[in-house]
C-alpha positions in Angstrom: 132.2 222.6 134.1 129.1 224.3 132.8 127.0 223.3 129.7 127.3 226.5 128.4 131.1 226.4 128.3 131.3 222.7 126.9 128.9 223.6 124.0 130.9 226.9 123.2 134.1 224.8 122.8 133.0 221.6 121.4 134.3 220.9 118.0 132.9 218.0 116.0 134.6 215.8 113.4 133.5 213.6 110.9 134.5 209.9 111.1 134.9 208.0 107.8 135.5 204.1 107.1 136.0 201.7 104.5 134.6 198.2 103.5 136.1 194.8 103.2 134.8 191.3 102.0 134.3 188.2 103.9 135.8 185.0 103.3 137.5 182.5 104.9 140.9 183.4 103.4 140.1 187.0 104.4 139.7 185.8 107.8 142.7 183.8 108.1 144.7 186.8 106.5 143.1 189.0 109.3 144.6 186.8 111.9 148.0 187.1 110.5 148.0 191.0 109.5 149.5 193.5 111.7 147.6 196.7 110.5 144.2 198.0 111.8 140.9 196.9 110.6 138.6 199.2 108.8 136.4 199.3 111.7 139.1 199.9 114.3 138.6 203.4 116.0 141.6 204.9 114.6 140.6 204.3 110.8 139.1 207.6 110.5 139.3 211.1 112.5 138.2 211.2 115.7 134.9 213.1 116.5 136.4 215.6 118.7 136.5 217.2 121.9 134.3 219.5 123.8 137.3 222.1 123.7 139.6 222.3 120.6 143.2 222.2 121.4 144.4 221.2 118.2 146.5 218.0 117.5 149.2 216.9 119.9 152.3 216.4 117.4 153.8 213.3 119.5 150.6 211.4 120.2 147.5 210.2 118.9 144.1 211.5 120.3 143.5 208.4 122.2 147.1 208.3 123.5 146.5 211.7 124.7 143.3 210.3 126.2 145.1 207.6 128.3 148.0 209.8 129.3 145.4 212.1 131.0 143.7 209.5 132.7 146.8 208.1 134.0 147.9 211.6 135.6 144.1 212.3 136.8 143.6 212.8 140.5 140.8 210.1 140.4 143.0 207.6 138.9 145.6 207.9 141.7 143.0 207.8 144.4 142.2 204.1 142.9 145.3 203.1 145.1 143.4 202.9 148.1 140.0 201.9 146.8 138.7 198.5 147.6 137.9 195.7 145.1 136.7 193.0 147.5 138.9 193.3 150.5 139.7 196.5 152.3 143.1 197.8 152.1 144.2 197.1 155.6 143.3 193.2 155.3 146.5 192.5 153.6 149.0 193.8 150.9 148.6 191.1 148.4 144.6 191.5 147.8 143.7 193.9 144.7 142.7 197.2 145.2 140.6 199.1 142.6 143.9 200.3 141.1 145.5 196.9 140.5 142.3 195.7 139.2 142.2 198.2 136.6 145.7 198.1 135.7 144.8 194.2 135.1 141.7 195.0 133.0 143.8 197.3 130.9 146.6 194.8 130.3 144.0 192.1 129.2 142.1 194.6 127.1 145.2 195.8 125.2 146.0 192.2 124.4 142.7 191.4 123.0 142.6 194.7 121.0 146.1 194.0 119.7 144.8 190.4 118.4 141.8 191.8 117.0 143.7 194.7 115.4 141.8 197.3 116.9 143.0 200.6 118.5 145.0 199.5 121.5 145.3 203.1 122.9 141.8 204.0 123.0 141.0 200.6 124.5 143.4 200.9 127.2 141.9 204.6 127.9 138.5 203.2 128.6 140.0 200.5 130.6 141.8 202.6 132.7 138.7 204.9 133.4 136.0 202.6 133.5 136.0 202.4 137.4 137.2 206.2 138.0 133.9 206.9 139.8 133.9 204.1 142.1 133.3 205.3 145.6 135.4 204.2 148.7 134.6 200.3 149.9 133.7 199.1 146.7 130.2 198.2 145.6 129.5 198.5 149.3 129.8 202.3 149.2 128.0 202.4 145.9 125.1 201.0 147.6 125.1 203.4 150.2 125.2 206.5 148.1 122.6 205.2 146.0 120.4 204.8 148.7 121.3 208.2 150.4 120.7 210.0 146.9 117.4 208.0 145.9 115.2 211.3 146.0 118.1 213.1 144.1 118.6 210.7 141.2 120.6 208.1 142.6 124.1 207.3 142.3 125.9 205.2 139.7 129.7 204.6 139.2 129.8 205.0 135.4 128.1 208.1 135.6 130.6 209.2 138.2 133.4 208.1 136.1 131.9 210.5 133.3 131.6 213.0 135.9 135.2 212.9 136.9 136.4 213.3 133.3 134.1 216.0 132.4 133.8 218.1 135.4 135.6 217.0 138.7 138.8 217.0 137.6 140.6 220.5 138.0 143.9 220.6 136.3 143.6 222.9 133.0 143.2 226.5 132.7 141.1 226.3 129.7 138.3 223.7 131.0 137.1 221.6 133.7 137.5 217.8 133.4 140.2 216.1 131.0 138.7 217.1 127.9 138.5 213.5 126.5 137.9 212.4 122.8 134.1 211.7 122.1 135.1 208.1 121.6 136.6 207.5 124.8 133.7 209.3 126.5 131.3 207.1 124.7 133.2 204.1 125.9 133.2 205.1 129.4 129.4 205.6 129.3 128.4 202.6 127.3 130.9 199.9 127.6 128.6 197.6 128.9 126.2 198.3 126.0 123.5 200.6 124.9 121.4 202.5 127.9 118.2 202.9 126.4 115.9 201.2 123.6 115.2 197.8 122.5 119.1 196.7 122.6 119.4 198.1 126.5 119.1 195.7 129.4 115.5 195.4 130.0 114.4 198.1 126.9 115.3 200.8 129.5 113.7 204.5 128.9 115.7 207.9 129.3 114.3 207.9 132.7 116.5 205.1 133.7 119.7 206.7 132.7 121.3 208.9 135.2 120.8 212.7 135.2 124.5 213.6 134.7 124.6 211.0 131.5 121.7 212.7 130.0 123.1 216.4 130.9 126.2 215.5 128.8 124.2 213.9 126.2 122.0 217.0 125.8 125.5 218.8 124.9 126.7 216.0 122.5 124.9 212.9 121.6 126.3 209.8 123.0 124.0 207.7 120.9 122.6 205.9 123.9 120.7 203.5 122.1 123.6 202.2 120.1 126.6 200.1 120.9 130.1 201.8 121.5 132.7 201.2 119.6 134.7 197.6 119.6 137.4 199.2 121.8 134.8 199.7 124.5 133.4 196.5 124.0 136.7 194.8 124.5 137.2 197.0 127.8 134.1 195.8 129.2 134.7 192.1 128.5 138.5 192.5 129.8 136.7 193.6 133.1 134.9 190.4 133.4 138.0 188.3 132.8 140.0 190.2 135.2 137.8 190.0 138.1 136.7 186.4 137.7 140.5 185.4 137.7 141.8 187.8 140.6 138.7 187.3 143.0 139.6 183.3 142.5 143.1 184.4 143.6 141.9 186.5 146.4 139.4 184.3 147.6 141.9 181.4 147.9 144.7 183.7 149.8 141.6 184.7 152.3 140.9 181.1 153.2 137.4 181.8 151.8 137.7 178.9 149.0 140.3 176.3 148.5 141.5 174.4 145.6 139.2 171.6 146.5 136.2 173.7 146.0 137.4 174.5 142.7 137.2 170.9 141.5 133.7 171.3 141.9 133.2 173.9 139.3 133.5 172.4 135.8 135.8 175.0 134.1 138.4 175.3 136.9 138.2 171.4 137.7 139.1 171.0 133.9 142.0 173.3 134.1 143.4 171.7 137.5 143.4 168.6 135.9 145.4 169.9 132.8 147.8 170.9 135.4 148.2 168.0 137.1 148.7 165.7 134.0 151.3 168.4 132.8 153.1 168.6 135.8 153.0 164.9 137.0 154.6 163.5 139.2 155.6 166.4 141.3 152.0 167.8 141.2 151.2 166.9 144.5 154.4 168.8 145.6 153.7 172.3 144.1 153.7 175.1 146.1 150.0 176.4 146.6 151.0 179.9 145.2 152.7 178.3 142.0 149.8 176.1 141.6 147.2 179.3 142.2 149.1 181.5 139.7 149.1 178.5 137.0 145.3 178.3 137.3 144.9 181.8 137.0 147.3 182.0 134.0 145.4 179.5 132.2 142.2 180.6 133.0 143.0 184.0 131.4 144.8 182.3 128.4 141.6 180.2 127.7 139.1 183.3 128.2 141.3 185.4 125.8 141.5 182.8 123.0 138.0 182.2 123.3 136.8 185.5 122.9 139.4 186.3 120.1 138.0 183.5 118.3 134.4 184.2 118.8 134.7 187.9 117.9 136.6 187.3 114.8 133.7 184.9 113.6 131.0 187.2 114.6 132.8 190.3 113.0 133.1 188.5 109.8 129.6 187.1 109.5 128.3 190.5 109.9 130.6 191.7 107.3 131.5 194.8 109.3 133.0 197.4 107.1 133.4 200.5 109.2 132.9 202.2 112.7 129.4 203.2 111.9 128.4 199.5 111.3 129.4 198.7 114.8 127.5 201.2 116.4 124.5 200.3 114.2 124.6 196.8 115.0 122.0 194.9 116.8 124.5 193.0 119.1 127.7 193.1 120.6 130.5 191.5 118.6 132.9 190.9 121.5 131.8 187.9 123.5 132.6 184.6 124.6 131.4 181.4 122.9 128.1 180.1 124.2 129.7 177.2 125.7 132.3 179.4 127.7 129.7 181.6 128.5 127.7 178.8 130.5 130.9 177.8 132.1 131.8 181.3 133.2 128.2 181.6 134.8 128.7 178.4 136.9 132.0 180.1 137.9 130.3 183.4 138.9 127.7 181.5 140.7 130.3 179.8 142.6 132.1 183.0 143.6 128.7 184.8 144.6 128.2 182.3 147.0 131.7 181.7 148.3 133.4 185.1 148.3 131.2 187.9 147.7 127.9 186.4 149.9 130.6 185.3 152.4 129.1 186.0 156.1 132.5 187.6 156.9 132.9 189.7 153.8 129.1 190.8 154.5 129.3 192.1 157.8 132.7 194.3 156.9 130.8 195.5 153.8 127.6 196.3 155.8 129.8 198.3 158.4 131.5 200.0 155.4 128.0 200.9 154.1 127.2 202.4 157.7 130.5 204.6 157.3 129.5 206.1 154.0 125.9 206.7 155.1 127.2 208.5 158.4 129.5 210.6 156.4 127.1 211.7 153.9 124.6 212.9 156.6 127.3 214.4 158.8 128.0 216.9 155.9 124.7 217.3 154.8 123.9 218.4 158.6 127.1 220.6 159.0 128.7 221.7 155.7 131.6 223.3 157.9 132.6 219.6 158.2 133.8 220.1 154.6 137.0 221.3 153.3 136.8 225.3 152.6 136.7 224.9 148.8 133.5 222.4 148.9 131.9 224.4 151.6 131.5 227.1 149.0 129.8 225.0 146.6 127.2 224.5 149.3 126.1 228.0 149.3 122.9 227.2 147.6 119.3 226.5 149.2 118.8 223.8 146.6 118.6 220.5 148.4 119.4 218.5 145.2 122.7 220.6 144.2 123.8 220.4 147.8 123.3 216.5 148.0 124.9 216.0 144.6 128.1 217.9 145.7 128.3 216.0 149.2 128.1 212.9 147.1 130.9 213.9 144.9 133.1 214.8 147.7 132.2 211.3 149.5 132.5 209.2 146.3 136.0 210.6 145.7 137.3 209.5 149.1 139.7 206.7 149.3 138.8 203.9 152.0 141.6 205.3 154.5 140.3 208.7 154.0 136.9 207.8 154.7 137.9 206.1 157.7 139.7 209.1 158.9 136.8 211.2 158.4 134.5 209.1 160.3 136.8 208.9 163.2 137.4 212.6 163.1 133.3 213.2 163.3 132.0 210.3 165.4 133.0 208.6 168.6 132.6 205.3 167.2 133.7 203.9 164.1 133.0 200.3 163.1 136.3 198.0 162.8 136.5 196.7 159.3 138.0 193.1 159.8 
């Protein structure tokens, strides 16, 4: 989508909010109430879309966003994109799609308990990984390497690109024409990208060029936090991957339950399960035991986040959505004690699952495949489908590289393998 087309069609609306008072009685009332809080995303009009389509008579703006994401091509492709294990290694391992659905479920549950907008939360969660390349983070590393002289590769920027440009479904525009709040959440769900609040105090030069391009058209407030709904989606991602990577690691034989007794958080939960199911604990089916552990871990993490968020929000006296954006911190966080416990769990997973010799070997071969494909298309545009060949009719090396990167990033694992076998005599065996 050209910048001129976006600027010509963008419609901006003004957001409004209300104030509330803090106090223990108010906090207790909040925990029991069913309506939305004044700082929820839907407590004021949406700030608009690039192209004005009018209101939908059946759906809110954020419900419309969610539906468009689910029906997108990029979302369907997540079915055959790697989370940790390559798709053909087993039918029970998570894919990027099942991971996304688990994130969305957890995010929506947290949003409901905090009386935030569930639909915006779900939409951001469903869209957060649309830009992931084949073979998970291995593919991302490979594309970042081959694109180093052209601005690098970032899956968050690629997710934004899918929903603003790469999806070709509507006669009036490219992309999905999502709401401002959803775009902001996709870009900044992990926090501000620039300024003192950004990781490492990052400058604009550190932000991916495509995000900056969209930011010129519509200010994404890159130095501010996104709304609470986006913050919920981000922490739900952490919850989902910690839990399902334990499950997948156990199924793959990279770790066993005895190993988890060395990690304080999981050791405590295993001890509680043992007490609750004594004396039949020793005879419990392993699959049921793993599921019970995951269930309790997710419950503990969600309960901790909800309690901590309620406390932080009321201490800050948040009154509306702008208070969230102008804040100096995220309000959707783990308590300090659980954060430290999860840090130990993550370190355990990195050592035993993500950095396992076999996993690293498979991912190394996957990186080689992605690099090979990028270089093959760069050398011979005729290897691409005809509609992509047309995009390469330019002498600008950066434009050519970006289009090839878009094509490769959009591949599923199995299509990447199929293309590599078509273009090369030997393809690494990812097993």
